[in-house]
C-alpha positions, 0 to 999 in steps of 0.5 A, a space after each residue: 558654710 562655704 558655697 558648695 563649688 568651694 568645698 573639697 570632694 570629701 566635704 561634698 560627700 560628707 554633706 550630701 550623706 548628712 542631707 540624705 539623712 536628713 531626707 530620709 527622717 522626712 520621708 519617714 514622716 509620711 508628710 502630706 503638704 501643699 505648696 502648689 496652688 495660690 489658694 487662700 486658707 480657710 482663715 482667709 475665706 472667713 473674713 468675707 463670711 459676713 457678706 453673705 448676710 448684708 442681703 436677705 429676705 428683707 433686703 431692698 435689693 433696688 441699685 443706686 439708679 432704680 435698677 432691680 438687681 433680681 431681674 434681667 438687664 444692665 449688661 455692663 454691671 451696676 453703677 455701684 459695682 463699676 464705681 468699686 471695682 474702678 477704684 479698686 483697679 485705678 480706673 473710671 467707672 465709665 470704663 468699666 464692664 462688671 463680669 461674673 466671678 473670674 477674671 480668667 474667664 474674661 480673658 479667655 473670652 477676650 481671645 476667644 472673641 478675637 479668634 472668632 470675630 476680630 478686634 474692632 473690625 480687623 481680620 479674626 485671628 482664626 483667618 490669619 496665617 499665624 498669630 504669636 503672643 509675648 509671654 513674660 518669664 516667668 509667669 502664670 501658667 494659666 495665662 499661657 494655658 489659654 494661648 497655647 489652647 488657641 495655638 498661639 506661638 508663644 515667645 519668652 520675653 525675660 523678666 527682671 525686677 523692673 518688668 518685661 525686657 522692653 527692648 525685646 518687647 518694642 522689637 517683637 511688636 514690629 512683627 504684625 503676627 504678634 497680636 498681645 502681651 500677658 502682663 501681671 503688673 503688680 506683684 507679678 506671678 510667680 516673681 512678685 515683680 512690681 512693674 516700673 514706671 519707665 516700663 510701664 510708660 514703654 509698654 504705653 508707648 508701643 507702636 505695634 504693626 498689628 492694629 488689633 495688638 493688645 496688652 492684656 493687663 492682669 491686675 490680679 494683685 493690685 490691692 494684694 500688699 503685704 506690707 505698705 500700699 505700692 501704687 503703679 501709673 495706671 496703664 490706661 491713662 498712659 496709653 491715652 496720654 501716648 495716643 494709644 487709648 485702645 491698646 490695653 485691656 485691664 482685668 481684675 476681680 475680687 476672687 482673692 479677697 471675698 470668695 474665689 468662686 463667688 467673687 465680681 470679676 471686671 474688665 477696663 478699657 477705652 470707650 471703643 473697645 468697650 463699645 466692641 466688646 459689648 456689640 458682642 457680648 449682648 448676644 452672649 447674656 443679658 447681664 451677669 449677677 447683679 445680686 452678687 455685685 450688690 453683695 459687694 457693694 454693700 459689704 465693702 461700701 467703698 474702696 476704704 472698706 475693701 482696703 481695710 478688709 485687705 489689711 486682714 488678708 495681709 496680716 493672715 499670710 505675711 508670716 508665712 511668706 517671712 517663714 518661708 524667706 527666713 528658712 530660705 535665707 538661713 539654710 541657702 544663703 552662700 550655697 551657691 544653689 539658687 536665689 528667691 524672690 522677697 515679694 512685698 505682696 501677691 501670692 507666690 514666692 519665686 525660686 530660681 536653682 541652678 540649671 537642670 535641677 527644677 524638675 529634680 527638686 519638684 520630684 523629690 518634694 513629691 516623694 517626701 509628701 509636699 505637692 508642689 507647681 510643677 517644674 516648668 509651669 512658669 513657662 510657655 508649653 511648660 518648658 523652662 529652658 534652663 529647668 531652674 524655675 519653681 514657684 512656691 505658694 505659701 498662702 493655703 496651709 497653716 503657718 506650721 505646715 509652712 515652715 516644715 515645707 520649707 525646711 524640706 524644700 531647702 534640704 531637697 535644694 541643697 541635696 539635689 544641687 550637691 548631687 549635681 555638682 558631684 
């Protein structure tokens, strides 16, 4: 079919009538489908059940350095856990701090510490008149939720296929009230973008006016490949080369590798940053769950075991991504109703429709029994200036449900786009 804008008025009305009839069939099915959040499916969670058996009542619970994992201590984590997470995050064990199960929790804590006590001797954020934060968009709603919660002014930085617009970033960091930037460098949420070498090197070379400016490098999907493994430069090493070793906090976790509610999370950063963090953290905890750290290490053994485990994840979710992409390609290509990402890893597909259609599409999907992430969620304050971007999360439902949800989505996109045009 031609692009909708090229159809005659009569053809548009005819096509809209057909789409409305198809949509009514979906309404009559009383569907209950969910493509809202990037959760692993139950079959993915089953992959890690064996980890529950690697430690039992008969197990030696002594770590490699003699630490009794049942007891207090070891503030920055077991050495073998630091080695495993460092290998996963492309970092060095000595630069690691191992936390509890959530990297989002670490990011919140890091901003909270900066807010209350400052960064390496700088004035606490709470005592500064204004704090601004750079937010590549479309991006991760929970990132934006943290900085909104603390009352920071968030600034949209457009993304392309290489990463955030670095000309804008380099200009904004000249403002001393700009204190940070959110980054998901590999398989970004929701676009699946992998930052280019040039973008990473330009980030590492930033000369921010604020001494307490930090890059919040959320490497959430560093081993979540759907196809071949993709590697990017280590931002910590790039910062060291550029003469800015303290510029970055690098976050990661096993939340979508083992159990989201019972994984291990980690931060990698410079020795100066690490000392500053531990000096505050020692008043917060005596140490995180070392039994869980030991459980993860003994289950995977090393990074090779973890990578083999991730191939099993990919085998489960790859058909779901491919099903959505195939349906969008078949149903929407050439109609002029939007574009969509084709990620090589991660957990999301980003759909960008015509202006002022996203809210209507998500609303119609809800009426049809298909829950999606709210329109606007991929922008700070939940406000997409174009009302165009929608995040699709294909991982949780079974494959047959994903296919049906994608068919409904394609129908709704066409229907809303035609209604707008008419």
